[in-house]
C-alpha positions in Angstrom: 0.0 0.0 0.0 1.3 3.4 -0.9 2.0 5.5 2.3 0.0 8.7 2.6 3.1 10.4 4.0 6.9 10.0 3.8 8.9 11.7 6.6 12.5 12.3 5.6 15.0 13.1 8.3 18.6 13.8 7.3 21.0 13.1 10.1 24.7 13.5 10.8 26.2 12.6 14.2 22.9 12.9 15.9 23.2 10.1 18.5 22.5 12.6 21.3 19.0 13.6 20.1 17.8 11.4 17.3 16.0 8.9 19.6 13.9 11.6 21.2 13.0 13.1 17.8 12.0 9.8 16.3 10.0 8.9 19.4 8.1 12.2 19.0 7.5 11.5 15.3 6.3 8.0 15.9 3.9 9.0 18.7 2.2 11.6 16.4 2.1 9.3 13.3 0.4 6.5 15.3 -2.5 8.8 16.0 -2.7 10.7 12.7 -0.9 9.0 9.8 -0.6 5.3 10.6 0.3 4.4 7.0 3.3 6.8 6.9 6.9 5.8 6.4 10.0 7.3 8.0 13.3 7.6 6.1 16.3 8.5 8.2 19.2 9.3 5.9 22.5 9.0 7.7 25.1 11.2 6.1 28.2 9.2 6.9 28.0 9.6 10.7 30.9 8.6 12.9 28.8 8.0 16.0 25.9 5.7 16.8 23.3 7.5 14.7 22.6 4.5 12.4 22.4 2.0 15.3 19.9 4.2 17.2 17.7 4.7 14.2 17.6 1.0 13.5 16.9 0.2 17.1 13.6 2.0 16.8 12.3 -0.1 13.9 10.3 -2.2 16.3 8.2 0.8 17.2 7.6 1.8 13.6 8.1 -1.1 11.0 8.0 1.4 8.1 11.2 3.0 9.3 14.0 2.9 6.8 17.6 3.8 7.4 19.5 4.9 4.3 23.3 5.1 4.7 25.5 7.4 2.8 29.0 5.9 2.5 30.6 9.2 3.6 29.6 12.7 4.6 28.3 14.5 1.6 26.2 17.2 3.1 22.6 17.9 4.0 21.6 18.4 0.3 22.9 15.0 -0.8 21.0 13.3 2.1 17.8 15.2 1.4 18.0 14.4 -2.3 18.4 10.7 -1.7 15.6 10.5 1.0 13.1 12.5 -1.0 13.7 10.6 -4.2 13.4 7.2 -2.5 10.3 8.2 -0.6 7.1 6.3 -1.7 4.5 8.5 0.0 1.8 10.5 -1.8 3.1 13.5 0.2 6.8 13.9 1.0 8.1 16.1 3.9 11.4 16.6 5.5 12.3 17.9 9.0 15.4 18.4 11.0 16.9 15.7 13.2 17.0 18.2 16.1 13.2 18.5 16.1 13.4 22.3 16.0 10.0 22.2 14.3 7.8 19.4 15.6 6.0 16.9 13.4 2.5 18.1 14.4 3.0 21.3 12.4 2.4 19.2 9.3 -1.3 19.1 10.1 -1.5 22.6 8.6 0.4 21.6 5.5 -1.4 18.5 4.2 -4.8 20.2 3.4 -3.0 22.8 1.3 -1.4 20.1 -0.9 -4.9 18.7 -1.5 -6.0 22.2 -2.7 -3.5 22.2 -5.5 -0.2 23.5 -4.0 2.8 21.4 -5.0 5.0 22.6 -2.1 4.2 24.0 1.3 7.1 25.7 3.2 7.5 26.5 6.8 8.2 30.0 8.0 9.9 30.4 11.3 7.5 33.0 12.7 7.6 31.8 16.3 11.2 31.4 17.2 12.6 30.5 20.6 16.2 30.6 21.6 17.5 32.3 18.5 20.7 34.4 19.1 21.1 37.9 17.7 24.1 36.6 15.6 22.0 33.8 14.1 19.3 36.2 13.2 21.6 38.7 11.5 23.3 35.9 9.5 20.0 34.5 8.5 18.7 37.8 7.2 21.9 38.4 5.3 21.7 35.0 3.7 18.1 35.5 2.6 19.0 39.0 1.2 21.9 37.5 -0.8 19.6 34.7 -2.1 17.1 37.3 -3.3 19.8 39.4 -5.0 21.5 36.6 -6.9 19.2 33.5 -7.0 15.5 33.7 -6.5 13.1 34.5 -9.3 10.3 35.4 -6.8 10.0 36.5 -3.2 10.7 33.9 -0.6 9.6 34.5 3.0 12.0 32.0 4.6 14.2 29.7 2.6 16.1 27.9 5.4 13.4 26.6 7.6 14.0 22.8 7.6 10.4 21.9 7.5 8.9 21.5 4.0 6.3 19.3 2.4 5.6 18.4 -1.3 3.3 16.3 -3.4 5.1 13.2 -4.7 5.1 14.7 -8.2 6.7 18.0 -7.1 9.3 16.2 -4.9 10.3 14.0 -7.8 10.5 16.9 -10.2 12.6 19.1 -7.9 15.0 16.6 -6.4 15.7 14.8 -9.6 17.1 18.1 -10.9 18.8 19.1 -7.7 22.6 19.3 -7.8 23.5 21.0 -4.5 24.9 18.8 -1.8 25.4 21.3 1.0 23.1 23.5 3.2 22.1 25.8 0.3 19.9 22.9 -1.0 16.9 24.9 0.4 17.8 27.8 -1.9 18.0 25.4 -4.8 14.7 23.9 -3.9 12.9 27.3 -4.2 14.8 28.1 -7.4 13.7 24.9 -9.0 10.1 25.2 -7.8 9.9 28.7 -9.4 11.5 27.4 -12.6 9.1 24.5 -12.8 6.1 26.8 -11.9 5.2 24.7 -8.9 2.6 26.5 -6.7 4.1 27.3 -3.2 2.3 28.2 0.0 4.0 29.5 3.1 2.8 28.5 6.6 4.0 29.9 10.0 5.6 27.3 12.2 7.0 27.2 15.7 10.8 26.8 15.7 13.0 26.3 18.8 16.7 26.5 18.6 18.1 23.1 19.8 21.0 23.0 22.2 24.2 22.1 20.4 23.2 23.7 17.1 25.9 26.0 15.8 26.6 28.2 12.8 29.7 27.9 10.7 30.6 31.6 10.2 33.2 30.8 7.6 30.8 28.8 5.5 28.1 31.4 5.8 30.4 34.2 4.6 32.4 32.4 1.9 31.0 29.0 0.9 27.3 29.7 0.9 27.4 32.7 -1.5 29.6 30.6 -3.9 27.1 27.8 -3.7 24.3 30.2 -4.6 26.1 31.6 -7.6 26.7 28.0 -8.8 22.9 27.5 -8.8 22.5 30.3 -11.4 25.5 29.0 -13.4 24.0 25.5 -13.5 20.8 26.9 -14.9 22.7 29.0 -17.5 24.5 26.0 -18.8 21.4 23.7 -18.9 22.2 21.6 -15.9 18.6 21.8 -14.6 16.9 20.5 -17.7 14.6 17.5 -17.2 
C-alpha cells in the first residue's frame, strides 16, 4: 500500500537527540498518519546514529535507514531521501526536532488544494541568538539578489512538504549537496512553476546547534552563484 506520507530526516552525528526526535514523530504518526513511512538518511555519521535509528524499527516497522558511504552534506542526504520516498506526500524535517511533526497538520490540506509545495516560515522562534538572526537575514537577502526568481519568505526553515510529483521533479534536478539545498529547492520550484504556499511554524533552537561563520560568509554565496551558473548551462533540464 502506498503510504499517505513520507517523513524524511537527514542526520549527521545525531546520536544525542535522534532517539527523542523519532519517538516524538512515531507518537504523532500513530494517532494521525498510521500508514506513513519514515526515512532516516544517515550522512556518513561517525557515531551511533545508524544504530539508534535501526533500534527504533520495532516501534515503527515502516522506518527505513538509508546510509551514505561518507559525509556528503545535507543536500545530498535530502535528495536521496526524497527521491526514495514512496508517499503521496513527502516532507522533510530536522533531526534536532526544531519544528515538531504536528505542524504538518496545517500543510497537508494545502497540498490537496493544488499547491505542490508548502514551506514552513519560522514566525515563532525561541532561543535564536542575535548573531544567528543577523546571519540568516543576510543569507536571505543575498539569495534574493542573486538566485530567487520570486520573493521567498523563509528559505532555510528545515520543514517543508511536497506532493510526490513535485518532490520527484525538484529533487531529480537538484545538484546541491550542502546546506544551500533549500535555496536550490525554491529556485527549481519557481523554474518549474510549482505553486508554493508559506505557513508559519513554531521553531525552537536546539542545544548544540551551531553556525559555521566561515561557511556562511564564503561558501554559501559561492554555492548560490553556482545555482545560477548551472541553470545558465542547462544543468537543470529535465
